[in-house]
N, C-alpha and C positions, 0 to 999 in steps of 0.2 A: 793359604787358610788366611784370614786374617785375626791378627792379638784378640780381638773380641773374641773370635770362634774358638783361640785356643785354650783362651781361659775354663770357656760353657763345656768344651772337652772334657778338661779333667772335671769341672764339678757337675755332669751329669755320668760322669761313667757308673756303672753298675745299673742297678734297679732292673735286673732282666723281664722283657714277660712270664707271666704265669703259666702255669699248666694251662687254667681254664682260658687265658685270653688267645695264648697261643693254638688251642685247638676248637677256638670256637665256633667255628664253622661245622667241624667234626658233631660235635654237642647237639647244637642245632638241626642237623640233619635224623640223629638220635631222637632227637625230642619230637620231630616229625613224624618218625616211627610210630613213636611211643606213644603220641598224641591221636594218630588216627586208629592205631588197636586198639585203645582205650577206649576210643570215642566211641569205635562200632561191636566193642563188647560191652559197654556200660554206659546205654544212651542215656537211660534215665538220671542217674549221676551227673551227667555233664547239662543234663537242662534242669537239673535242679540248682548247680552253681550259676549256671544263665540267670536265673531267677533271682536270684539275692541281690537286688537292686535298691536304690536309696536313690531319690530326684536322679531317675537315670544312670547312676553309678555304679556298677557292679561292687560289691564292697571286698569278695575275697582280690580281685584284679589291683581295685585301690591299693590292699593292704601288701601285695607283691611289688606295684608298681613303687609304691615308698620305700619298701627293703631294696630295691634296684638305685633310685638317684639320689635318698639321702647319705648312704655312705660314698658314692661318689661328689655329693656338692660339699661333704666334710673338707674337700682336698682343697676347697676353692677359698684364698682367703682375699675378700673385697677391698682389705689394702692396701693392695697389690694396685689397686685403681690410678692410685698415685703416678704409679711408674708407666703411666702411659704414655707419657709424653715423648719418653725417653726413645721410646722404639714407633714415633707414630707413623712413617711413612709404611712400616710392615703391619703395625694397626689399621692402616686407610686402606691399606688394599686388600687384606681380609675383610673389614667390614662391609667393601664392597663387594665381594663374593659371594660373603654370607647374606648380606640382603637384600641388593641388588640385582647381582646375577642368579646365583645359584635355585631361587625358589620360581624366577620365571621362567630358567631356561628347564626345568624339571618341568613346570606346567604345560610348555610349548613341545617338550620331549614326550610328554605321557599324551598331548592332543594328538602329536603324530604318532605314536606309535599305537595307543589302544585306539582309537576312535579308526584313525586311517590303515595301518598300516597291518596290524594283526586283529582286527575289528574280526575275521571270518573264523578266528579261532577261537576266538575267548566269549563266553557265554553275553546275549547280546545285555541283558537285564543288571548286569555288573559291570559294563563298561564305564559308567559313571562313580564307581565307588572303587575300581582300580585308581583313577584320577586323581581320587580325592588323596587316597590313599599315599600316591606318590608326591604329592603335592605337602604333606602332612609331613612325610620324612625327607623333603627338601626345606623345609619352613625353619625349624631351629638345627643350630650349628652344634656340633659335640662339645660335650661337657666334661667326661673322665675317660674315653679311647684318648684321647689327644696326648694326656701326659704319656702314654705308652708310645704312642707314633713319634712325639720329639725328642724323648728321649733315645729312640732308636736312631731316628736322624740327626745327634747331637744339637739339637735342638738350644738356644739359649731359655732357660728355664723362667725370668724375669716378664720374657716377653710373654711365653705360653700363659704362664701364669695370670698377667694383667690383659692377655686379649681375651681369656677364657670367662673373667671374671666381668670385661665390658659385654661380651656377648650374655652371659646370664642376666645382667642388668636391662639392658637392652628387650631381652626377650619376654621378660616380666609384661612389658608394655608393647611390644609389637607383633609376637608371635600371633593373637588372637586376628587381632586387623588385618594382618595380611595374608594370614590362610582364608579368612573370609573374602578378601579381595579377589585373592587367585579363584577361591571356588566359584564364586562369583562371576568372572570372567570366563571359568571352564562350565558358566550354565548348568552349577550345581545346588542346589539348595543349602542354607546356610543358616543350621539350627544356633541362632546368635546366643542364645541362654547357655545353651550346654556348652558351645564353644567356651565362653568368659567360664562358666562353671568350671572345666577342663584346664584352664589357666591358674584359676583359685586353687585348685585341691594336687596338680601336678607337678606347678612353678611354683607359685607363692607360697603356699604352705611348705611344702620341703625346703624349700629356699633360708626363710624363716626359720624352720626346727632346727635344719645342718647350721647355722650361722649359731644360733644359743647354744648348741649342743657339742659345735668345736670351740666357741668360748670357753665353756667349762672344763673341757679335756685340755684345752692348753693351761689352764690358769692348773690343773688336777698333774699336766706333767702326763697326759695320757694318750695325745693323740697318735702318734703316732700306731703304738697299742692297737688302739682301737680302731684305725684305720686296716691294719692286715688280718684283725678277727673281722670285721665287716665285709671285706670283700669278699669273701668265696659265698655268702649271704644274699649278698646284691647280686651275684650271679646264678647263684642255683635258682632267686627268685623270676629272672627271667627265664630261665628255660621250666621253672614249673607254669610261668606264665603262655609260653612257647606250647608246650602240652596239653593246656587249658585252650589255647587258640585251634591245634590242629585235632580237638577232638572234636570240634565243631567243626572245622571245615575240612575234615577227614574224607566225606564223599563226594565233596566235592572237586577236592585234588586227584581220588580216585579215578573220577570219571576223566578230568582232563589235568593228565599230568603235566601236558608242557605247560599249561597256564604260569609254575615259577619260573622256568625261562622264558617265558617271552615278558614277563615282567621285570625278569634282570636285566634286560638287553638295555631299556633306558637307565636305570641306573647308572649299571656300567660307566655308560657312555657322559652321564653328565658329573660322577666323578671323576675321571679321569682329563673332561673338559675344564672343569672348574679347577681340578689342582694345577693341572698346567698353565692355564691360567693365571694365576696368584701368582705360580714359581717366573710364569715371564714378566711379569709386571715389577715385582720385586726386581727381576733383574733391572730392566729399564730404570727404575729409580736408584740405583748402586744401593742396594739393600745387602747386609754382610749377609753371605747362605743360612748362618748358623739363625738368623731372624726368617728367613724366605723358607727355610726347609718349614721350619712347624706352622708358617702361614698358608703354604700352598697344604697341607695335611689338618689345617684347620679349618680351610675353604672349602675342601670337599666332604669332610668327614659329618656325619646327622646322628643326632641326639633323638638313635631309635627309640628309647623308651618309651621319651615322651610322644612319637609319634603313634607307638604301638598302643600307647593308652588311653592318646586323643579320640583313634581311631575305634578305639573299643567304644569310649562313649558316644560317640558322634554317630558310627554306623550301626555298631555291633560286632560280637564275636564270631558270628557265620557271614559279614562282611568280603567283599573284595576290598575296602581300603583295608581292615584289619591282614588281610592275606596280604598286601601289597608293601606292608611294612614290615612283616616278619622277612620277605624275601632281600630288605633291606639290610635286617641284620644276618640272614644267610650269606650274604657276597660282604657283607662290613670287615673282617678281619683279610681274606684274600688279596681284595684289592689295595684296601690301606698299605699291606705289607710292601705291595708290589710300587704304589706312588714313594713308600719310604725308601725300595730300590732305585727307583728314576732319581730320586730328588739327590741321593749319596754317590750313585755311581757316577750325576751330571754333575761334580761340585767342581771339577778343574773346566769342564767347558762355561760352567758361572760364572766363576772367579776369573774369569780371561778375559771376558767381556764386561768387566765391571766399567759402570757410568757414573761417574765421580762430577 
């Protein structure tokens, strides 16, 4: 281990994954069951919730998404952007994966698996929607959970913070054009006004609100306490959104339970492909392991909260796009923990092949 990583390991000790994060997959499965059951028992309630819209934005979901995203963005210090130059190789690799490889590879995998290999087992009218959901899932890099993954892999905290801050800035300007381009390439109609509205509601407004709130909390010396208090509400809002989604998706899932497994396959492939490509590129460029590990993890994980919200706005609660993004939530924790295990166990191999 390099001296840089020795210092990092001491600095990042502690901060274990909480119960909600560790068992997120279990909670998601329970929400699937609860949503399907409640949707079958009380369909008028879910129909009423689905109709609570203004300018194609569902108000209950918007509130839940803000409760998810704002506490996560509170962790981001955009002043960390001045540290970007300290880890320019690792940041360059991660940006390459996040914005030039992952979205396009997911679009390709979506076309290959959904339109070609699995088309006979999926409802024909939802094929385009499934691909759109996969594209939305891959088009925005993760904002919050990467801090957990970085900590578990002894990642360099300044790199992780500056990389996430930079990705958030890029996302404000690049998310809508990138999604529009990939949907267009996939021959899926792009509602541009709704897409830009999603960016304003679920990226721009939360970023502005979170940074104003962060500034106030820092001045009052209450930021850490606020983060600890709000974190459970953030995850509870995510789970409540999933219950709503499966309240609408229940009949479709019960009719074809294989759908979730089929949608998970391209997601799993792209996670392992992108994480290992980022890891290998960092090794080729002689980047320290404490930077390469979070680089691989940021390169592979997704901002699934934004994907879920945008899928609902663009295609609706009962769409294949919304279901595809939820499958991303379902597999996020186990697959990312497996990537953490890979980069941790391969540290000796990684550092033995350093190219200075």
